[in-house]
C-alpha positions in Angstrom: 0.1 0.2 0.4 3.1 2.4 0.7 4.7 1.9 -2.7 1.4 2.4 -4.2 0.5 5.8 -2.7 4.1 7.0 -3.1 4.1 5.6 -7.0 0.6 7.9 -6.9 2.9 11.0 -6.2 5.5 10.5 -8.4 6.2 12.2 -11.8 5.4 10.1 -15.0 9.3 11.2 -16.5 12.4 9.1 -17.2 13.9 10.9 -14.4 11.4 10.1 -11.3 12.6 7.5 -8.9 11.2 6.2 -5.9 14.0 4.5 -3.3 13.8 1.9 -0.9 17.0 2.2 1.9 18.0 0.7 5.1 21.3 1.5 6.1 21.7 -1.0 8.4 20.7 -3.8 6.0 17.6 -6.2 5.7 18.9 -8.6 8.4 18.9 -5.7 11.1 15.1 -5.1 10.5 14.7 -8.9 10.7 16.4 -8.8 13.8 14.0 -5.8 15.0 11.0 -7.1 14.1 12.1 -10.3 16.1 12.9 -8.3 19.3 10.1 -5.6 18.8 7.1 -7.3 16.9 4.7 -4.3 18.3 7.1 -1.6 16.9 9.1 -2.8 13.5 5.7 -4.5 11.7 7.4 -5.6 8.4 10.8 -6.4 7.0 12.6 -5.1 3.6 11.3 -6.9 0.6 12.8 -9.6 -1.2 13.8 -8.5 -4.7 11.1 -10.6 -6.0 8.6 -9.5 -3.0 10.0 -5.6 -4.3 9.2 -7.0 -8.3 5.5 -8.6 -7.2 4.6 -5.4 -5.8 6.4 -2.9 -8.5 5.3 -4.5 -11.6 1.8 -3.8 -11.7 2.5 -0.4 -10.7 4.7 0.1 -13.5 8.1 0.1 -12.0 11.1 -1.5 -12.5 13.4 -2.8 -9.6 17.0 -1.1 -10.0 19.8 -2.0 -7.8 23.4 -0.3 -8.3 25.9 -1.6 -10.1 28.2 -2.1 -6.6 25.8 -4.5 -5.1 26.7 -6.9 -8.3 25.2 -8.6 -11.3 23.8 -11.9 -9.8 20.4 -11.6 -8.0 21.8 -14.0 -5.4 24.8 -12.0 -4.5 22.7 -8.7 -4.7 20.2 -10.5 -2.1 23.2 -10.8 0.1 24.3 -7.5 -0.5 21.2 -6.1 0.7 21.4 -8.1 4.1 23.7 -6.0 5.6 23.1 -2.6 3.1 19.6 -2.2 1.6 19.3 0.1 -1.6 16.7 -0.6 -4.0 15.5 2.0 -7.0 12.7 1.9 -8.4 11.5 3.8 -11.9 8.7 3.8 -14.3 9.1 1.4 -16.8 8.7 2.1 -21.0 5.1 2.3 -20.7 4.3 4.6 -18.0 6.5 7.6 -18.7 10.4 6.0 -17.6 12.8 3.5 -19.7 13.1 0.3 -20.4 16.9 -0.2 -19.3 18.3 1.8 -20.8 19.4 5.5 -19.6 17.5 8.4 -19.2 18.3 10.9 -21.7 20.4 14.2 -21.0 22.7 13.1 -18.3 20.0 11.0 -16.1 21.1 8.1 -13.9 22.5 5.0 -16.5 20.7 1.4 -15.5 22.4 -0.2 -12.7 21.9 3.3 -10.9 
């Protein structure tokens, strides 16, 4: 529901982005949820979960290139430092795998 609301506020442009991040990573949030379930209501989504939410909204999931290119390695890296970018796909005013025009962020952010 939160990503849907955020996407509703996001301008349809090749340069628009939503950033989902946690400096201490997904593993930290999971521990916090176990220790404080009344305070921490959810955990950081896996790439598959995020893609399943983002796709129907017209958003692509993009990870920074320093996390790697293999999904397993990216998931492992997200456990320590969570940083995922969502951008519009081509059908919704964004790009499909190509860098946005005129100095926008490149593929793999």
